[in-house]
N, C-alpha and C positions, 0 to 999 in steps of 0.2 A: 408574526405577532401582531396582525392588523386587527382593527375593530375590537379593541379591548374596551370592557366596560369600565365605568369610573371606579367601581370597587376593586376590579383587577388592577387598574393602573396604580391605585393607591397602595394596594398590597405589595406589588413589585417595588414601589419606592421605599417602603418601611423595612423591607427585608435586610438583614444584615449580610455581612460577607460569607457566612456559613449558610445562608438560606433560612434563618430563623428571626424571630422577633424577640427582643429582650423581655423577660417577664416582669422587669422592674419598671418598664415604661408603660403605664396604663393608659396614657394619652394616644398611643398609637392604636390600641384596641378600641378605645371609644371612638376614635376617628374612623376606624374601619367598619365599626358597626353603623356609624352615622352615614358612611358612604353607601353602605348596603341599603339602609331605610331610604335614603335619598333617591336611590336608583329604583326601588320599588315604588316610591311616590311618583317619580317621573314617568315610570312605565305604566302609571294608571292601575297598579295592582293594589296599592293601599290608599286609604283615605285619611286624612288628618283633620280632625274636627274637635274644636275645644280641647286641645291637648290630649285627644284619644285617637288611636290608631284603629282602622277598621279595615278588614280585607274586603276589597271590591271584587276580585276574580281570583280563581285559583291558579297556581303556578302551572299545573298540568294544562291548563286551557290555552297557555301562550306558547306559540311555536315560534322558535328564533332561529334565523338562518345561520347565525355566527357561533352556535353552540356545537 
C-alpha cells in the first residue's frame, strides 16, 4: 500500500471499524470531496478561477503508473 493519493489516504483514515463511514457525519464526506478536488487541482486537471472550477484536461488523457 505504497504511493496512495491524498484522497485515498484520507478515505482510509475516516473508515470505521466495519469499513464504512457514518452517515451522520457530513464533515467526513465534505472533507473527502475537498481532498478529491484538491488532488485534481494539484494534478493540473482542474483550474480554479474566481470561485469557478474549469476542466483543463480529461481524466483519460492522464496516465498514472500507480493505478
